[in-house]
Each structure stands twice: as structure tokens, then as C-alpha cells.
N, C-alpha and C positions, 0 to 999 in steps of 0.2 A: 861151415860148421859153426854153431853158436858157441861163444865163449862165455865164461862166467860174467854175470851182470849185464850181458847184452840185452836181455829183455827187461831190465830194470829190477829194482829191489822192492820187496813187498813190505808194506807197512801194516797199518791197522786193517783188520778184516772184520766184516759184519756179515751176518747171515739171517735168513728167515726160516721158519719151520717148513716152508714150501720148497726149499732147495735153492733159493737164490743166495748168492754171495757177492759182496762188494769189497774189493781190496783197494787200498791206496797204494799205487805203484809209482815209482820214480823212473821216468823215461828221459831220454835225451831232450825231448821236446818239453819236458816239465812234468809235474805231478798229474796223474790221471786217476780216475776211479774205474777199476776194471770189474765188469759185471760178468758173472758166470751163473749158469743154471744147471744144477746137478753135475757140477764139475766141468761143463762144457763152456768154452769162451763164447760170450755174446757180443760185448762191445767195450771199448774204452771211451769214457766221457769226461768232459771238463769240469762239470759241477754237479752238485746234489740235485739241482733243478732238472738236469738232463736224465736222471735216473728214472723219472716217471715215464719217459718214452719207452722204456724197456721192461720195467718191473711193474706189475699191476699194483694199484693204489693200496689195496688191502694188504698185500705182501710188504710193500714199502713201509707201511706203518708198523710192521712187526720186526724191522731190522734190529738186531741186537749184536753187541760186540761178541766176537768169537773168543771164548776163553782159552782156546788152544793156540792162539796166535803167538808165535815166537818173536821175541824182540832180540835181535842180534846186535852185539856191540860192533862198532866200526873197526 
């Protein structure tokens, strides 16, 4: 069973009008960018350059910070 924080903490979140989201997550292996499409997990990548493998260029250009992102105090 997964415990709290086992899957990492969520940082900033960005989204596109086409349903793509990118979240900065902290994992045991280090920070990653988590890609989702319409809420479904796609991949975790190391850098912004890697996003282009998964997200179409036209969508990638439209990434905007999600105003609903919660910032939790430690």
C-alpha cells in the first residue's frame, strides 16, 4: 500500500487548452516533469527538452501555469 509522499510531492503545474498538463514532481530519484493528457499519466521526463517527445509542438507552445495549483507549506 502506498504511503503519503511515496509518489512524490507536486510542485508547479502547467496546462494547455488541449488537455496536456505538466507537473514538477519530487521523486526519490530527483525532480521530474510529469506529463498527463486529460488526466491520464503519460510519462515522467528529466528536462523541458524531453517534453517535445510527448506533447505536440503546437500544444507545447501554449503551456500556461495552472492558477489552481496549491502551494503547501512544509
